[in-house]
C-alpha positions as CSV (number, residue, x, y, z in Angstrom):
1,M,8.9,-21.0,-11.3
2,A,10.5,-18.8,-14.0
3,S,12.9,-16.5,-11.5
4,Y,11.3,-13.0,-12.6
5,L,13.6,-10.8,-10.3
6,Q,17.0,-11.5,-8.4
7,I,18.4,-8.8,-6.8
8,E,21.8,-8.8,-5.2
9,N,24.2,-6.8,-3.4
10,I,22.0,-3.0,-3.7
11,S,22.4,-0.3,-1.3
12,K,21.0,2.9,-0.8
13,S,21.7,5.8,1.8
14,Y,21.1,9.8,2.1
15,G,24.1,11.1,4.1
16,V,24.6,9.6,7.3
17,K,21.4,8.0,6.9
18,V,21.6,3.8,6.0
19,L,18.4,2.9,4.0
20,F,19.5,-0.2,3.8
21,D,23.0,-2.2,2.4
22,R,24.0,-5.1,0.4
23,I,20.6,-6.3,0.3
24,G,19.2,-9.1,-1.9
25,F,15.9,-11.0,-2.9
26,N,14.5,-13.1,-5.1
27,I,10.3,-13.2,-6.8
28,N,9.5,-15.2,-9.2
29,E,6.3,-15.4,-11.6
30,G,3.4,-15.3,-9.7
31,D,4.5,-14.0,-6.6
32,K,2.5,-11.4,-5.4
33,V,4.1,-9.6,-3.1
34,A,3.7,-6.8,-0.3
35,L,6.6,-4.6,1.4
36,I,6.4,-3.4,4.2
37,A,8.6,-1.1,6.9
38,P,8.1,1.8,8.6
39,N,7.8,5.1,7.2
40,G,11.5,6.8,5.9
41,A,12.8,3.5,6.0
42,G,13.8,3.4,2.0
43,K,10.3,1.7,0.5
44,T,9.9,3.9,-2.1
45,S,13.4,4.1,-3.0
46,L,14.2,0.3,-3.4
47,L,10.6,0.6,-5.8
48,R,12.1,3.5,-7.7
49,I,15.6,1.2,-7.7
50,L,13.7,-1.4,-9.4
51,A,12.2,0.6,-11.7
52,G,15.3,2.3,-12.6
53,K,14.1,5.5,-11.8
54,D,17.1,5.8,-9.6
55,S,20.7,4.0,-9.2
56,S,22.4,1.6,-6.3
57,D,25.2,3.1,-4.3
58,S,27.1,-0.3,-4.5
59,G,26.1,-1.3,-7.8
60,G,24.6,-5.0,-7.0
61,K,22.5,-6.9,-9.5
62,I,19.1,-6.3,-10.7
63,L,18.4,-9.1,-13.2
64,F,14.5,-9.2,-14.9
65,L,13.2,-12.1,-17.3
66,K,14.1,-11.0,-20.7
67,D,11.3,-10.0,-22.1
68,I,9.4,-9.7,-19.7
69,R,6.5,-6.0,-19.5
70,I,7.1,-4.5,-16.7
71,A,4.4,-1.3,-15.1
72,F,5.7,1.0,-12.2
73,L,2.8,2.9,-10.7
74,E,4.5,6.2,-8.4
75,Q,3.0,7.5,-5.8
76,E,2.9,11.1,-7.8
77,Y,1.3,10.2,-11.7
78,G,3.3,13.7,-14.0
79,F,0.5,14.8,-16.3
80,D,-0.2,17.5,-19.1
81,P,-2.8,19.1,-17.3
82,S,-3.9,20.3,-21.5
83,N,-4.0,16.5,-22.6
84,S,-7.8,14.7,-21.6
85,I,-7.6,11.7,-20.1
86,F,-7.8,9.1,-23.0
87,T,-4.8,11.1,-24.6
88,Q,-2.7,11.4,-21.9
89,I,-2.9,7.5,-20.9
90,L,-1.9,6.6,-24.8
91,D,0.9,9.5,-24.7
92,T,2.2,8.1,-21.9
93,S,2.5,4.1,-23.3
94,Q,4.8,4.2,-25.7
95,E,7.0,1.8,-24.6
96,W,3.9,-0.7,-24.6
97,T,2.2,0.7,-27.5
98,A,5.4,1.5,-30.0
99,H,5.6,-1.8,-31.5
100,L,1.7,-2.7,-32.3
101,D,0.1,-2.8,-35.4
102,P,-3.2,-1.2,-36.3
103,E,-5.1,-4.2,-34.9
104,Q,-3.4,-4.5,-31.8
105,L,-3.5,-0.9,-30.8
106,E,-7.4,-1.1,-31.7
107,E,-7.3,-3.9,-29.0
108,Y,-5.4,-2.0,-26.1
109,K,-7.5,1.5,-27.1
110,R,-9.9,-1.1,-26.5
111,R,-8.4,-1.7,-22.9
112,I,-8.1,1.7,-22.5
113,R,-11.8,2.4,-22.5
114,E,-13.1,-0.5,-20.6
115,L,-11.1,0.0,-18.1
116,L,-12.0,4.5,-17.8
117,S,-15.5,2.3,-17.5
118,R,-14.6,0.4,-14.5
119,L,-12.7,3.2,-13.0
120,Q,-15.7,5.8,-13.7
121,L,-13.8,8.2,-15.4
122,G,-16.3,8.4,-18.2
123,D,-15.0,8.6,-22.1
124,G,-12.0,9.6,-20.9
125,S,-12.7,12.7,-22.8
126,R,-12.7,15.2,-19.5
127,R,-9.2,17.7,-19.8
128,M,-6.7,16.4,-16.7
129,D,-6.9,19.8,-15.2
130,E,-10.1,18.8,-14.4
131,L,-9.6,16.3,-12.4
132,S,-9.4,15.9,-8.4
133,G,-6.9,13.6,-6.5
134,G,-8.5,10.7,-6.7
135,E,-9.8,10.7,-10.7
136,V,-5.5,11.5,-11.4
137,K,-4.2,8.4,-9.4
138,R,-7.5,6.6,-11.3
139,V,-6.2,7.4,-14.7
140,A,-3.0,6.4,-13.4
141,L,-4.0,3.1,-12.8
142,A,-5.7,2.7,-15.7
143,R,-2.4,3.3,-17.7
144,I,-0.8,0.5,-16.0
145,L,-3.6,-2.1,-16.2
146,A,-3.7,-1.5,-19.5
147,S,-0.4,-2.9,-20.6
148,E,-1.6,-5.7,-19.1
149,A,2.2,-6.5,-17.9
150,D,3.4,-9.3,-16.6
151,F,5.2,-7.3,-13.6
152,Y,3.6,-4.7,-11.9
153,I,5.6,-2.5,-9.2
154,L,3.0,-0.6,-7.2
155,D,4.3,2.4,-4.5
156,E,0.7,2.7,-2.1
157,P,-1.6,1.4,-5.0
158,T,-5.0,2.5,-3.1
159,N,-4.2,6.1,-1.9
160,H,-6.5,8.8,-2.6
161,L,-8.1,6.4,-4.6
162,D,-12.2,5.9,-3.0
163,I,-13.5,2.3,-1.6
164,D,-15.0,1.5,-5.1
165,A,-12.0,2.1,-6.8
166,I,-9.9,0.0,-4.3
167,E,-12.1,-3.0,-4.4
168,F,-12.3,-2.8,-8.4
169,L,-8.8,-3.1,-8.2
170,E,-8.7,-5.5,-5.6
171,G,-10.8,-7.7,-7.2
172,F,-8.5,-7.1,-10.4
173,L,-4.9,-7.9,-9.0
174,S,-6.2,-10.8,-6.9
175,H,-7.2,-12.7,-10.0
176,A,-5.0,-11.6,-13.0
177,R,-2.6,-13.8,-14.2
178,C,0.7,-11.3,-13.1
179,T,3.6,-11.2,-10.7
180,L,3.2,-8.1,-8.4
181,F,5.7,-6.3,-5.8
182,M,3.6,-3.4,-4.1
183,V,4.1,-1.3,-1.2
184,T,0.6,0.0,0.6
185,H,-0.2,0.5,3.9
186,D,-4.0,-1.3,3.0
187,R,-4.1,-4.0,5.7
188,Y,-7.0,-5.8,3.8
189,F,-6.1,-4.8,0.4
190,L,-2.8,-6.6,1.2
191,D,-4.6,-9.4,2.8
192,R,-7.1,-10.1,-0.1
193,V,-4.1,-9.6,-2.7
194,C,-0.9,-10.7,-1.5
195,N,0.8,-14.4,-1.0
196,T,4.3,-13.0,0.2
197,V,5.3,-10.2,2.7
198,M,8.9,-8.9,2.6
199,E,10.0,-6.6,5.5
200,L,12.8,-4.1,5.3
201,D,14.0,-3.6,8.8
202,R,17.3,-2.0,10.5
203,G,18.3,-2.3,6.1
204,Q,18.0,-5.7,5.6
205,I,14.9,-7.7,3.7
206,Y,13.4,-10.6,5.5
207,T,10.2,-12.8,3.6
208,Y,7.5,-14.3,4.8
209,R,5.4,-16.7,2.9
210,G,1.5,-16.0,3.8
211,N,-1.2,-13.2,4.7
212,Y,-0.2,-10.4,7.2
213,Q,-1.2,-12.0,10.3
214,N,1.3,-14.6,9.4
215,F,3.9,-12.5,8.8
216,L,3.1,-10.6,12.6
217,E,3.6,-14.0,14.0
218,K,7.0,-15.3,12.6
219,R,8.3,-11.0,13.0
220,T,7.4,-11.5,16.4
221,E,9.2,-15.2,16.5
222,R,12.2,-13.4,14.7
223,I,12.6,-10.9,17.2
224,D,12.3,-13.2,19.7
225,L,15.0,-15.5,19.0
226,Y,17.8,-12.3,18.0
227,N,17.4,-11.4,21.4
228,A,17.8,-15.1,22.6
229,E,20.9,-14.8,20.8
230,T,21.5,-12.0,22.3
231,E,21.7,-13.2,25.8
232,K,24.5,-16.0,24.4
233,V,26.5,-13.3,23.1
234,R,26.4,-11.6,26.2
235,N,27.0,-14.8,28.6
236,I,30.0,-15.2,26.3
237,Y,30.8,-11.3,26.7
238,R,31.2,-11.9,30.4
239,R,33.1,-14.4,29.9
240,E,35.7,-12.5,27.3
241,L,35.9,-9.3,29.2
242,E,37.1,-11.3,32.8
243,W,39.8,-12.7,30.1
244,I,40.6,-9.0,28.4
245,H,41.2,-7.5,32.5
246,A,43.3,-10.3,33.6
247,S,46.8,-9.7,34.8
248,P,49.1,-7.4,33.3
249,C,51.7,-10.5,32.8
250,A,48.7,-12.5,31.1
251,R,47.7,-9.4,28.2
252,T,50.9,-9.6,27.0
253,G,50.5,-13.0,25.8
254,K,46.5,-12.5,25.1
255,A,46.3,-13.9,21.2
256,K,45.9,-10.8,18.8
257,Y,43.0,-12.9,16.9
258,R,40.4,-13.6,20.1
259,K,41.5,-9.4,21.5
260,Q,39.9,-8.6,17.5
261,A,36.8,-11.4,18.2
262,F,36.3,-8.8,21.5
263,K,35.0,-5.6,19.5
264,G,32.6,-7.7,17.2
265,I,30.7,-10.0,20.5
266,A,31.2,-6.3,22.2
267,E,29.0,-5.1,19.6
268,R,26.9,-7.7,19.3
269,A,25.6,-8.0,23.0
270,A,24.8,-4.7,23.1
271,D,22.5,-5.0,20.1
272,T,19.2,-5.9,21.7
273,Y,16.4,-5.5,19.5
274,R,13.7,-2.5,19.8
275,E,10.9,-1.9,17.6
276,Q,10.8,1.4,17.3
277,K,7.4,2.5,17.3
278,V,5.4,6.1,17.7
279,D,4.0,6.4,21.1
280,L,0.8,8.8,21.9
281,S,0.7,7.1,25.3
282,E,1.5,11.2,27.2
283,T,1.2,13.1,23.5
284,V,-2.4,14.3,24.8
285,Q,-3.3,12.7,28.2
286,K,-6.8,14.3,27.4
287,S,-8.8,15.8,26.1
288,T,-10.0,19.2,26.5
289,Y,-13.6,19.8,27.9
290,L,-16.1,19.5,25.3
291,G,-19.7,20.9,26.7
292,N,-23.1,19.0,24.6
293,K,-23.0,21.2,22.2
294,V,-20.8,20.1,18.9
295,I,-21.9,21.4,16.2
296,N,-25.1,21.5,15.5
297,C,-26.0,21.4,11.0
298,K,-29.6,22.9,9.8
299,G,-30.9,23.0,6.6
300,L,-26.5,23.3,5.0
301,N,-27.2,23.0,1.0
302,F,-24.0,23.5,-1.1
303,W,-23.5,24.5,-4.5
304,W,-19.9,24.9,-6.6
305,D,-20.5,25.1,-10.5
306,G,-24.4,24.6,-10.7
307,K,-23.3,21.0,-9.6
308,C,-25.3,20.4,-5.5
309,Y,-22.7,18.4,-2.8
310,L,-25.0,18.7,0.2
311,K,-29.0,18.9,-0.3
312,D,-30.7,19.8,3.3
313,F,-28.1,18.3,5.4
314,T,-29.8,18.4,9.3
315,Y,-28.0,17.1,12.2
316,N,-26.2,17.3,15.6
317,F,-23.2,16.1,16.2
318,Q,-23.0,14.6,19.9
319,R,-20.7,14.4,22.2
320,Y,-17.9,11.0,22.5
321,E,-19.8,10.6,18.8
322,R,-17.8,8.0,16.3
323,V,-18.8,8.8,12.3
324,G,-17.4,7.6,9.6
325,I,-17.9,9.5,6.0
326,V,-17.3,8.0,2.8
327,G,-18.4,8.3,-0.7
328,R,-16.6,8.5,-4.2
329,N,-14.4,10.7,-5.3
330,A,-14.6,14.1,-5.8
331,A,-18.7,13.7,-3.8
332,G,-17.8,16.5,-1.7
333,K,-16.8,15.1,1.1
334,T,-13.6,17.2,1.9
335,T,-15.8,19.9,1.1
336,F,-18.5,19.1,4.0
337,L,-15.3,19.1,5.9
338,N,-14.1,22.7,5.3
339,L,-17.9,23.7,5.9
340,L,-18.4,22.4,9.4
341,T,-14.8,23.3,10.5
342,G,-15.1,27.2,8.8
343,G,-12.4,26.5,6.4
344,W,-14.6,27.4,3.0
345,D,-13.7,30.5,1.6
346,P,-16.6,32.9,0.1
347,S,-14.6,34.3,-2.2
348,L,-12.9,31.3,-4.0
349,G,-16.4,30.3,-5.3
350,G,-19.4,28.2,-3.6
351,E,-23.1,28.8,-2.9
352,M,-23.9,27.7,1.0
353,T,-26.8,28.0,2.9
354,G,-28.5,26.7,6.5
355,V,-27.0,26.8,9.3
356,I,-24.0,25.6,11.3
357,D,-23.6,25.9,15.1
358,R,-20.6,25.4,16.4
359,G,-20.5,24.7,20.9
360,E,-18.7,27.5,22.5
361,S,-16.2,24.9,24.2
362,L,-14.8,23.0,20.8
363,K,-12.0,22.6,20.3
364,I,-11.4,21.2,17.3
365,G,-8.0,19.8,15.6
366,Y,-8.5,18.7,11.8
367,Y,-6.3,16.4,9.8
368,N,-6.8,17.6,5.8
369,Q,-5.4,16.0,3.1
370,S,-3.2,19.3,1.9
371,G,-0.9,18.0,4.8
372,M,1.4,20.3,7.4
373,I,2.0,24.2,5.8
374,F,5.8,25.0,6.9
375,K,8.0,27.7,5.1
376,P,11.5,26.3,3.1
377,G,13.9,25.8,4.7
378,Q,12.0,24.6,8.1
379,T,13.7,22.3,10.4
380,V,11.9,19.5,12.4
381,L,12.6,21.5,15.6
382,E,11.5,24.3,14.5
383,T,8.3,22.9,13.8
384,V,7.3,21.4,16.8
385,S,10.3,22.6,19.9
386,D,9.1,19.4,22.5
387,T,12.0,17.4,21.9
388,H,10.9,14.9,24.9
389,L,7.6,14.3,22.0
390,L,9.6,14.4,19.1
391,S,11.3,11.0,20.2
392,R,8.0,9.6,20.9
393,F,6.9,10.3,17.7
394,L,10.4,8.5,16.4
395,F,12.2,11.9,16.0
396,P,15.6,11.2,17.3
397,H,18.3,13.3,17.9
398,D,19.9,13.4,15.1
399,M,17.0,14.0,13.0
400,L,15.4,17.3,15.1
401,T,17.8,19.9,12.6
402,T,16.3,17.5,9.4
403,R,14.4,20.0,6.8
404,V,10.8,18.8,7.0
405,E,11.3,18.7,3.3
406,R,13.9,16.7,3.0
407,L,11.5,14.1,5.1
408,S,9.7,11.0,3.2
409,G,5.7,11.7,3.0
410,G,5.1,9.3,6.1
411,E,7.4,11.1,8.4
412,R,5.9,14.5,7.4
413,R,2.1,12.9,7.9
414,R,3.9,11.5,11.2
415,L,5.4,15.2,11.8
416,Y,1.6,16.7,11.0
417,L,-0.1,14.4,13.4
418,L,1.5,15.3,16.3
419,T,1.2,19.2,15.6
420,I,-2.3,18.0,15.8
421,L,-2.6,16.1,18.9
422,M,-0.2,18.4,21.0
423,Q,-3.3,21.2,20.9
424,Q,-5.3,18.0,22.8
425,P,-8.6,19.2,20.5
426,N,-12.1,17.7,21.8
427,L,-13.5,17.0,18.6
428,L,-10.6,15.1,16.2
429,I,-11.6,15.6,12.3
430,L,-9.4,13.6,9.8
431,D,-9.2,13.2,6.2
432,E,-7.5,11.0,4.8
433,P,-5.1,9.9,8.2
434,T,-3.7,6.8,6.7
435,N,-2.4,8.3,3.5
436,D,1.7,7.4,3.5
437,L,1.5,6.1,6.8
438,D,3.2,3.0,7.8
439,I,1.5,-0.3,9.1
440,V,2.9,0.0,12.5
441,T,1.7,3.8,12.8
442,L,-1.7,3.4,12.0
443,D,-2.3,0.5,14.0
444,V,-0.5,2.5,17.5
445,L,-3.1,5.1,15.8
446,E,-6.2,3.6,16.1
447,E,-5.2,2.2,19.4
448,Y,-4.6,5.5,20.4
449,L,-8.0,7.3,18.9
450,Q,-10.1,3.6,20.7
451,E,-9.9,5.4,23.7
452,Y,-9.6,9.4,22.8
453,K,-12.2,11.4,25.1
454,G,-13.2,13.3,22.5
455,S,-15.3,13.5,19.4
456,L,-14.4,11.7,15.9
457,I,-14.9,12.4,12.3
458,I,-13.2,10.7,9.8
459,V,-13.1,10.7,6.2
460,S,-11.4,6.8,4.9
461,H,-10.9,4.7,2.5
462,D,-8.9,2.1,4.7
463,R,-11.4,-0.2,5.5
464,H,-10.2,-2.0,8.8
465,F,-9.5,1.8,9.8
466,L,-12.5,2.3,10.0
467,D,-14.0,-1.0,10.9
468,R,-11.9,-0.3,14.2
469,L,-12.9,3.0,15.0
470,V,-16.3,4.0,13.9
471,D,-19.8,3.5,15.4
472,H,-22.1,5.0,11.9
473,L,-21.3,6.4,8.9
474,F,-22.4,9.7,6.4
475,V,-22.3,8.2,3.2
476,F,-22.4,10.5,-0.2
477,C,-24.2,9.4,-2.8
478,G,-23.9,12.3,-4.6
479,E,-26.0,14.2,-5.9
480,G,-25.7,16.1,-2.4
481,V,-27.5,13.4,-1.2
482,V,-26.0,12.4,2.2
483,K,-27.0,8.8,4.3
484,D,-26.8,8.0,7.8
485,F,-26.0,4.3,8.5
486,I,-26.0,2.7,11.3
487,G,-22.6,0.2,11.7
488,N,-18.7,0.0,10.5
489,Y,-17.8,-0.1,6.5
490,T,-17.8,-4.1,6.8
491,E,-21.4,-3.6,7.7
492,Y,-22.8,-1.4,5.6
493,R,-21.2,-3.1,2.6
494,T,-22.7,-6.9,3.7
495,F,-25.9,-4.5,3.9
496,L,-25.8,-2.9,0.2
497,K,-24.9,-6.8,-0.8
498,D,-28.5,-7.9,0.6
499,Y,-29.9,-5.4,-0.8
500,E,-29.3,-5.4,-4.1
501,A,-30.1,-8.9,-3.6
502,Q,-33.1,-8.7,-3.2
503,Q,-33.6,-5.8,-5.4
504,R,-33.0,-8.0,-8.0
505,A,-35.2,-10.9,-6.8
506,E,-38.1,-8.5,-6.8
507,A,-37.6,-7.6,-10.3
508,G,-36.6,-10.8,-10.8
509,E,-33.3,-10.4,-11.8
510,A,-30.7,-13.2,-11.8
511,A,-27.8,-12.2,-9.5
512,P,-24.4,-11.4,-11.7
513,K,-22.2,-14.0,-11.8
514,V,-19.0,-13.3,-9.9
515,K,-16.0,-12.3,-12.4
516,T,-12.8,-14.2,-12.2
517,T,-10.7,-12.6,-14.5
518,A,-9.3,-9.3,-15.1
519,P,-11.4,-6.5,-17.3
520,A,-9.6,-7.0,-20.2
521,R,-10.6,-11.2,-20.4
522,Q,-14.3,-11.4,-19.5
523,Q,-15.5,-11.8,-23.0
524,K,-14.5,-13.9,-25.8
525,R,-13.0,-11.6,-27.9
526,R,-9.6,-11.9,-30.5
527,L,-6.4,-12.6,-28.5
528,S,-4.4,-9.8,-26.8
529,Y,-1.0,-8.8,-28.1
530,K,0.2,-9.8,-24.7
531,E,-1.6,-13.3,-24.8
532,Q,-0.5,-14.4,-28.8
533,Q,3.0,-14.1,-27.1
534,E,2.3,-16.4,-24.5
535,M,0.1,-18.9,-27.1
536,K,3.6,-18.4,-29.0
537,A,5.9,-19.8,-26.2
538,L,3.2,-22.9,-24.9
539,E,3.6,-23.6,-28.3
540,A,7.6,-24.6,-27.9
541,R,6.8,-25.4,-24.7
542,L,4.5,-28.2,-24.7
543,P,6.7,-30.1,-26.7
544,E,9.3,-29.7,-25.0
545,L,7.5,-30.7,-21.3
546,E,6.2,-34.1,-23.8
547,A,9.6,-35.3,-24.8
548,E,10.9,-34.7,-21.2
549,K,8.1,-36.1,-20.1
550,A,8.7,-39.7,-22.0
551,A,12.7,-40.1,-20.8
552,L,11.6,-39.5,-17.6
553,E,9.2,-42.6,-17.8
554,A,12.2,-44.2,-20.0
555,A,14.0,-43.8,-16.7
556,L,12.2,-45.0,-14.7
557,S,11.1,-48.0,-16.1
558,S,14.9,-49.5,-17.7
559,G,15.9,-49.8,-13.2
560,T,18.5,-48.7,-14.3
561,L,18.9,-45.5,-11.8
562,S,20.9,-45.6,-8.0
563,P,18.0,-45.1,-5.5
564,A,19.3,-41.7,-5.3
565,E,19.0,-40.9,-9.2
566,L,15.3,-42.5,-8.7
567,Q,14.4,-40.0,-6.0
568,T,14.9,-37.6,-8.1
569,A,13.5,-38.6,-11.3
570,S,10.2,-39.2,-9.4
571,S,10.1,-36.1,-7.6
572,R,10.5,-34.5,-11.0
573,Y,8.4,-36.5,-12.4
574,G,5.3,-35.0,-10.1
575,S,6.5,-31.7,-10.7
576,L,6.4,-31.6,-13.6
577,A,2.7,-33.6,-14.7
578,A,1.3,-30.5,-12.8
579,E,3.0,-28.1,-14.9
580,L,2.2,-30.1,-18.4
581,D,-1.1,-30.0,-17.3
582,E,-1.3,-26.6,-16.3
583,A,0.4,-25.0,-19.5
584,E,-2.3,-27.8,-21.3
585,M,-5.1,-25.9,-19.7
586,R,-4.0,-22.3,-20.7
587,Y,-3.2,-23.3,-24.7
588,L,-6.6,-24.8,-24.3
589,E,-8.0,-21.4,-23.0
590,L,-6.0,-19.2,-24.8
591,L,-7.3,-21.4,-28.0
592,E,-11.1,-20.3,-27.6
593,W,-10.5,-17.4,-28.3
594,L,-8.9,-17.6,-31.0
C-alpha cells in the first residue's frame, strides 16, 4: 500500500498550553482513521494543519502523496447567503473543477445533483439563507463527496445531521475506495466506517488497528503498562535518593552524570497516568421534587409560514419518563422543545393552538442547540463561581481566568452543561447534547443520566446515546405528524425495515438490492475524471507488476538464491500476486464502464 500522508515533528501550542509536541504518524492508502482525544486537546488544530489552514509551531514535515485529490470538511462551512445550493457548491469547488473539460464538468454537476437528491436537498435551487443548520451541513458534505477525493479529512462530519443523513454518509464512506482521517464522537459511525483509531493523548499520538472496542482494550493495556513502569522507576528513585543524601564527604565525589540523571528519574517517578474524566458524582446529588404532573399537552398545533410542524398532538409526560425525539432536520423537533419550555416567542412569528399545562413543582433544565449565552470577555470563573465543580468538569485552576470565547467548542459545551446540571432540574431537556462533546465525556454523561432521578427528554442524532437512555421515541414524520414508538432507536430501525419489507412483499415488489458502492458509482456509465486517471495509472502499473512477477519466478527457480534471499523473494511473490490480482480486477471493472 502506498503511503498517502507522512507527518514528522509537528507541534501546536496556545500560550503556555501545549496541544501536541513534535508528533509524527503515517496514513496509508485505504486507511480509515478516527482521531480521538478529549475536548481542547488539539484535534481540530491538527486537522487544520494537515489541510493547510494552519501551521505547525515547530516546522516539521507534512507530505501527501503527489497528485492525490484531498477534500477537507471543517466544522463550520462558510457560504454566500444569496447563493442557491447548487451555485454555492459549484463556486466553492474550483480546486477540483478548474482543469475539467466541458464533458467532465457535466459529469461533476451530475454527481452534485445525485448527492443533493440522496441528502434530501431537492434540486439545489433554494437559497443558502433559507436552510437550517443541518441542511447547511448537508450542503458541505455534498460538496466534498462530489469531489470523489482520494483522501478525505473530516472534522465532526455527523454534527448537526439527522440520523437518515448520518446513515447515508456511513454507507458512502464505508464502501468508498478512499482514505479517511476524521474526528468523530459518534461511536456507531466510528465502528462501522473506520479500521483504525488514533489517539491524541497528553500531546502524543498512539495508533490502534481495529474498532473502538479494541481501542478501549489496548488503551487500558498501554496505561497499565505505563503505570507498572512508573513503579519500577520509583524503586530506582528511592535508591538514588539514598545515594544523593549520603554524607557530605561522599557527595563531593559523586559522578556528575549520575546527579544529572537523578533529575530525570525524579520527574518520571512522579508521573503516574491518571485519566482526566468529567466527574458528575457530586455535581447534582439529586433533582428537586417532581409532582405527578409534569407537562400535559392537549390538541397542540403549530404552524410557521403556512407549514404545519405539529398537528393535534396530545400527550401527558410522566414522572421519570425517558423520551427520545428523532426526525429529519427542520421537521420541528427544536420548535417542539421551545413550546414545551415556554421559550416560543409569538412576536417572532408562528401560530400555536391547543393547551400546554405544566406542573407546579416542575423545574426544567433546558440544554439547547444555540448554547450558552455569555458576555464578551467573560471568564470561566465568572460563568461558574464554584471552583470545586469546575475542577470536576475538567476546568483546572489555570483555566479559570480563560475567556469563554477562547474555549474549544467542546469545552464551551461542557461548561454550559455544568450550568444546567447545577440548577438541579427535575426535568432535563437536552437538544443535541452530543455535538462537540468528546467520547469520554459522553460515556460519563450517559452513566450519570442512567441514574438521574427525574424526567428526561432528548433530541439526538447519536444512536448509541439514544439506545442507552430512552424508553420510547417520538418520531417526527413531517407535516406535523408525531408517532410514538415503544423502544430504543435500534429497535425502531429494525421495526421500520421489517415493516417496509412486509409492505413490499404485499405489493409483490422485490427487495431493493444492497448498495455496495458510493452513489456516484452505482450505475453503468461513463468514467469520471478520477476513474479515467485511475485507469491510466493501472495501464502503466500492470506491465510493471507482470515484469516483477516474471523476474521473481525466474529467480526462485534458478537455485542461486541464499536462504535469506529465498525467504525474501517468496514473501514478496505472495504479496505481489495478491496486488496483481486486485489491480487486474479493478482494471476489468473500469473497462466494463467504458
